[in-house]
C-alpha positions in Angstrom: -45.6 29.4 9.9 -43.4 26.0 10.4 -43.1 25.6 6.5 -41.4 28.7 6.2 -39.3 28.4 9.2 -38.8 24.9 7.4 -38.1 26.4 4.1 -35.9 29.4 4.9 -33.5 26.7 7.2 -32.9 24.9 4.1 -32.2 27.9 1.8 -29.6 28.3 4.2 -28.5 24.9 4.8 -27.9 25.1 0.6 -26.2 28.4 0.8 -23.9 27.3 3.6 -23.1 24.0 1.5 -22.3 26.1 -1.7 -20.0 28.3 0.7 -18.3 25.4 1.9 -18.0 23.9 -1.6 -16.6 27.0 -2.9 -13.5 26.9 -0.4 -12.5 23.3 -1.6 -9.3 23.5 -2.6 -8.8 20.9 -6.2 -6.1 19.1 -7.6 -6.5 18.6 -11.6 -4.8 15.6 -13.6 -5.8 14.4 -16.9 -7.0 11.4 -17.9 -4.0 10.7 -20.1 -1.5 11.4 -17.2 -3.3 9.1 -15.2 -3.4 6.6 -17.0 1.0 6.8 -17.6 1.6 7.5 -14.0 -0.6 4.6 -13.0 0.7 2.0 -15.5 4.3 3.2 -14.3 3.3 2.4 -10.8 2.6 -1.3 -12.0 5.6 -1.8 -13.7 7.6 -0.3 -11.2 6.4 -2.7 -8.8 7.1 -5.7 -11.2 11.0 -4.3 -11.8 11.5 -4.1 -8.3 10.1 -7.4 -7.2 11.4 -9.2 -10.3 15.2 -7.9 -9.9 15.2 -8.4 -6.2 13.9 -11.9 -6.4 16.7 -13.8 -6.1 18.0 -12.1 -2.6 15.0 -12.5 -1.1 15.5 -13.2 2.4 19.3 -14.5 1.6 20.6 -11.6 3.5 19.7 -11.0 6.9 21.3 -8.7 9.1 23.8 -7.7 6.3 24.2 -5.3 3.4 24.0 -7.7 0.3 27.5 -7.1 -1.5 27.4 -5.2 -4.7 28.9 -8.3 -6.6 25.6 -10.3 -5.5 23.3 -7.9 -7.3 21.7 -9.5 -9.8 22.0 -8.6 -13.1 18.7 -7.2 -15.1 17.1 -9.1 -17.7 14.0 -8.1 -19.3 12.0 -10.9 -18.7 12.2 -9.6 -14.9 9.5 -7.3 -15.6 6.7 -10.6 -15.6 5.5 -11.5 -12.2 2.4 -13.3 -12.4 3.4 -15.2 -9.3 4.6 -12.8 -6.9 2.6 -12.3 -4.0 3.9 -8.8 -4.0 2.0 -8.4 -7.2 -1.1 -10.6 -7.3 -3.1 -10.0 -3.9 -4.3 -6.8 -4.4 -5.7 -7.5 -7.4 -8.2 -9.8 -5.0 -8.8 -6.3 -3.3 -9.2 -5.0 -6.7 -12.0 -7.2 -7.8 -13.5 -7.3 -4.1 -13.7 -3.1 -5.7 -15.1 -3.9 -8.6 -17.9 -6.3 -7.8 -19.1 -4.8 -4.5 -18.2 -1.3 -4.7 -16.2 1.0 -2.4 -19.5 0.7 0.4 -18.4 -3.2 0.8 -18.3 -4.1 3.9 -14.6 -5.7 5.5 -17.0 -8.4 6.2 -17.5 -9.4 2.5 -13.4 -8.1 1.5 -12.3 -10.8 4.2 -15.3 -13.2 2.2 -13.6 -12.8 -1.5 -9.9 -13.0 0.2 -10.9 -16.6 2.1 -11.6 -17.4 -1.3 -8.2 -16.5 -3.3 -6.5 -20.0 -4.4 -2.9 -18.0 -4.3 0.4 -18.6 -2.0 0.0 -16.8 1.1 3.0 -16.5 4.0 2.9 -14.8 7.3 0.2 -12.2 7.9 -1.5 -13.3 4.7 -1.4 -17.0 5.5 -2.2 -16.6 9.0 -5.3 -13.9 8.2 -7.1 -16.5 5.8 -6.6 -19.1 7.6 -8.5 -17.1 10.6 -11.3 -16.3 7.8 -11.5 -19.6 6.5 -12.2 -21.0 10.1 -14.6 -18.5 10.8 -12.8 -15.4 12.8 -14.3 -12.6 10.7 -12.5 -8.8 9.9 -11.2 -7.6 11.6 -10.6 -9.7 14.1 -8.7 -12.2 11.4 -6.0 -10.2 11.6 -6.2 -9.1 15.3 -3.1 -9.8 17.5 -4.9 -11.8 19.7 -5.9 -14.4 16.3 -2.9 -13.9 14.2 0.4 -13.6 15.7 2.0 -12.0 12.4 0.0 -8.7 12.9 3.4 -6.4 13.1 4.3 -8.1 10.1 4.9 -6.5 6.1 1.9 -8.0 4.5 -0.2 -5.1 3.9 2.8 -2.6 2.5 2.9 -5.0 0.2 -0.1 -5.1 -1.0 -1.1 -1.6 -0.3 0.1 -0.2 -3.9 -3.3 -0.7 -5.1 -4.9 1.6 -2.5 -2.6 4.8 -4.1 -2.8 4.1 -7.4 -6.3 4.1 -7.4 -6.7 7.3 -5.1 -4.7 9.6 -6.8 -3.9 13.0 -4.4 -6.7 11.0 -1.9 -4.8 10.3 1.0 -7.9 9.9 3.4 -9.3 7.6 0.5 -6.1 5.4 0.8 -6.8 5.3 4.7 -10.4 4.0 4.3 -9.2 1.1 1.8 -6.6 0.4 4.4 -9.2 -0.1 7.3 -11.5 -2.2 5.0 -8.6 -4.5 3.3 -5.4 -4.1 5.7 -7.1 -5.3 8.7 -8.2 -8.7 7.3 -4.3 -9.7 8.0 -2.5 -6.8 10.3 -2.9 -4.4 13.3 -0.9 -1.6 14.4 2.4 -1.0 13.0 1.6 -3.9 10.4 -1.1 -2.0 9.1 0.6 1.6 9.4 2.9 0.5 6.7 -0.2 -0.4 4.1 -1.4 3.2 4.7 2.0 4.9 4.7 3.0 3.0 1.0 -0.4 4.0 -0.2 -0.5 7.4 0.5 2.8 7.9 -1.1 1.7 6.4 -4.2 -1.1 8.6 -4.1 0.9 11.9 -3.7 3.5 10.8 -6.0 0.7 11.6 -9.2 1.6 15.0 -8.0 4.5 15.6 -6.6 8.4 14.3 -7.6 9.9 15.7 -4.2 10.7 12.8 -2.4 10.6 14.5 0.9 7.8 15.4 0.4 5.9 12.4 -0.8 7.5 10.4 2.2 6.2 13.4 4.4 2.6 12.7 3.0 2.7 9.3 4.0 3.6 10.0 7.4 0.2 12.2 7.7 -1.7 9.2 7.3 -0.8 7.4 10.3 0.0 7.9 14.3 2.9 10.2 14.6 3.6 8.2 18.1 3.5 4.7 16.7 6.9 2.7 16.4 6.9 3.0 12.2 6.6 7.0 12.1 9.6 6.6 14.5 12.1 4.7 11.8 10.7 6.5 9.1 11.7 10.0 10.9 14.7 8.3 11.6 15.7 7.5 8.0 14.8 10.6 6.9 17.3 12.5 10.1 20.1 9.7 9.3 19.8 10.9 5.5 20.3 14.1 6.7 23.2 13.7 8.4 24.8 11.3 6.0 23.0 12.0 2.5 26.9 10.8 0.7 26.6 7.1 3.0 23.1 5.0 3.1 25.6 2.4 4.7 25.9 4.2 7.8 22.2 5.0 8.0 21.4 1.5 7.2 24.0 0.1 10.3 21.8 2.5 12.3 18.7 1.0 11.3 20.3 -2.4 12.4 21.5 -1.5 15.4 17.9 0.0 16.6 15.2 -1.8 14.8 16.6 -5.3 14.4 18.7 -5.6 17.3 16.9 -3.9 20.2 14.1 -5.9 21.6 12.4 -3.0 22.1 11.7 -2.1 18.7 10.3 -6.1 17.9 8.0 -6.7 20.7 5.6 -8.2 18.6 8.2 -9.4 16.1 7.1 -12.8 14.6 10.8 -14.1 14.9 12.8 -12.6 18.0 16.7 -13.5 16.6 18.7 -10.8 14.6 18.9 -13.4 11.5 15.4 -12.7 10.2 13.1 -9.7 10.6 10.0 -9.6 8.7 8.3 -6.7 10.6 7.0 -3.9 8.7 9.2 -1.3 10.5 12.7 -1.9 9.1 11.2 -3.1 5.6 9.9 0.3 5.5 12.4 1.9 6.7 14.8 0.1 3.6 11.8 1.6 1.3 12.7 5.0 2.3 16.2 4.5 2.3 16.0 3.7 -1.6 13.4 6.6 -2.3 15.8 9.1 -0.6 19.7 7.6 -1.5 18.1 6.9 -4.9 17.6 10.4 -5.7 15.2 9.5 -8.6 17.1 7.3 -10.2 15.3 3.9 -11.0 18.5 1.6 -11.0 20.0 3.1 -8.1 16.4 3.6 -5.5 15.7 -0.5 -6.9 19.3 -1.7 -5.6 19.5 0.4 -2.9 16.5 -0.4 -1.0 17.7 -4.4 -2.3 20.9 -4.1 -0.7 19.2 -3.0 2.4 18.5 -7.1 2.7 16.1 -9.2 4.7 13.1 -8.8 2.3 15.0 -7.5 -0.6 12.1 -7.8 -3.4 9.2 -6.2 -1.8 11.0 -3.6 -0.6 12.5 -2.4 -3.9 9.3 -3.4 -5.5 7.3 -0.6 -3.4 9.9 1.5 -3.4 10.0 1.8 -7.5 6.6 1.8 -7.5 6.2 5.3 -6.1 9.3 6.7 -7.9 7.8 5.4 -10.9 4.2 6.9 -10.2 6.0 10.3 -9.6 7.5 9.5 -13.3 4.9 8.6 -15.5 5.5 6.5 -18.6 7.5 8.8 -20.6 10.0 9.2 -18.2 10.6 5.5 -17.3 13.5 4.0 -18.5 12.4 2.1 -21.5 14.1 -1.4 -20.3 11.4 -1.8 -17.5 8.8 -0.6 -20.7 9.4 -3.5 -22.8 9.0 -7.5 -23.1 5.8 -6.7 -21.3 3.5 -10.0 -21.0 0.0 -8.7 -22.1 -2.3 -11.8 -22.3 -1.2 -13.9 -18.6 -3.0 -13.5 -15.7 -1.4 -13.2 -12.5 -1.7 -16.2 -10.6 -5.3 -17.4 -9.6 -7.0 -13.7 -10.3 -9.4 -12.2 -13.0 -6.9 -9.9 -14.5 -4.0 -9.9 -17.0 -2.4 -6.5 -17.4 -4.2 -4.7 -19.8 -7.0 -5.9 -17.5 -5.4 -4.6 -14.7 -5.1 -0.8 -16.1 -8.6 -1.0 -17.0 -10.1 -1.8 -13.5 -7.9 0.5 -12.1 -8.6 3.4 -13.8 -12.8 2.7 -13.8 -11.9 2.7 -9.9 -9.9 5.6 -10.1 -12.7 7.6 -11.4 -15.4 6.3 -8.8 -13.3 7.0 -6.0 -12.5 10.5 -7.3 -17.1 10.8 -7.7 -17.2 9.4 -4.2 -14.6 11.7 -2.7 -16.8 14.7 -3.8 -14.6 15.5 -6.9 -15.8 15.2 -11.0 -14.0 13.7 -14.0 -15.0 16.7 -16.3 -13.7 17.1 -19.9 -11.8 20.6 -21.2 -11.7 22.6 -24.3 -10.2 20.3 -26.4 -12.1 17.0 -25.7 -10.1 15.6 -22.4 -11.0 13.7 -19.4 -9.7 15.7 -16.5 -9.9 14.5 -12.8 -11.3 17.0 -10.7 -9.7 16.3 -7.1 -10.3 17.7 -3.8 -7.6 17.7 -1.4 -8.3 15.8 1.5 -7.0 16.3 5.2 -6.2 12.8 6.5 -8.1 11.4 9.6 -5.7 9.6 11.3 -6.9 6.9 14.0 -6.1 6.9 17.6 -2.7 4.5 17.9 -2.9 0.6 17.9 0.3 -1.5 19.1 -0.1 -5.2 18.4 2.2 -5.5 22.0 -1.1 -3.6 23.8 -4.1 -4.5 21.7 -7.3 -3.3 22.0 -10.0 -5.9 23.6 -12.2 -7.6 22.0 -15.5 -6.4 22.4 -17.6 -8.0 19.7 -18.7 -11.3 18.5 -15.1 -12.5 16.1 -17.5 -14.8 14.0 -19.0 -14.8 10.7 -22.3 -15.9 10.5 -23.6 -18.9 9.4 -24.8 -17.5 5.9 -21.2 -15.8 5.9 -19.2 -18.8 6.0 -21.5 -20.8 3.5 -20.2 -18.2 1.3 -16.5 -18.8 2.2 -15.9 -21.9 -0.4 -12.9 -22.6 -0.2 -11.7 -24.6 3.4 -8.5 -24.2 5.7 -5.5 -25.6 4.9 -4.9 -26.5 8.6 -5.1 -29.9 9.3 
């Protein structure tokens, strides 16, 4: 009697699962189109950071004069020595080596063993790791005075590029990699950017792409408030991006209520994720789908004026794909040089992203199938992002666990602290 009851339960559960499966909505994208958009996304990042690099932090609290915008040069596409580009490759290598179920502690160990140059939250997070503070505490405000800085925002592009149409996967990757160095708005900036990339595989309307990013972060956060402000000011001043810039400056640079955990209290330097995230959205909205205009507006907003156009251009380029990317961003690409202290040159970077994207789709309950002509098709279940509770660097959660790596874990960190 018990066996029959058990069998009936199993049958019922199977029927329920099948019923749930049939109600799942899917998005489809060919592997060819995925490769086109993913490659364009990387080239957009490289173009944005390369073009903006000569201006980085040279114009703080001011708009870059139009005549000071650098001239685009073909060699600007090759950015193998930019932290905006190479840091995220450590995260890709961790996923390649350990899979998507790797622990945050393993991710931290891999980051601790990186050898490239770092600054701000990245630098302090890595120093914390090397001295024994394990993630997520390495990015917690109690140990990282830069936790609201821009760092994960500038390196979260990878999360959307390997998770097409999968915002929940982007959030999960953020909680695994972004917490190594950031917290609160610093983390939300990366999840916002990653989610915009993920949506750009299926959407070209920038309002919808930005909305997809907002759906992945707490609506009551100051970061979300900043993005909503830019959207509103763009609606009010659609032909005057400099008016919107002035409103951003007054609220997010000069008002101390929006710099409660800023690593620099003065108005002359602001590397907070919020204001620089606002400049990304400025480029996306006022750029009107034009790569040059998007890059230049994000750049001319100042502050971190290479990181912001890099994010903006990468998102826009992903929505365009290679066939619609301007020719000047597709020429002169160095296919042989490895990005600084990473395992990847440009061709191998594209290959690992494609491989990981397929794994991400299957892990999310999707599949890779072939159509009648034999083309591979990504069949991706639509995800509803699950946003966690609000975190703020100026009122962080209590530390309720041992913050340290074990001796066995410390033995896996072969590069020691740079601090004296």
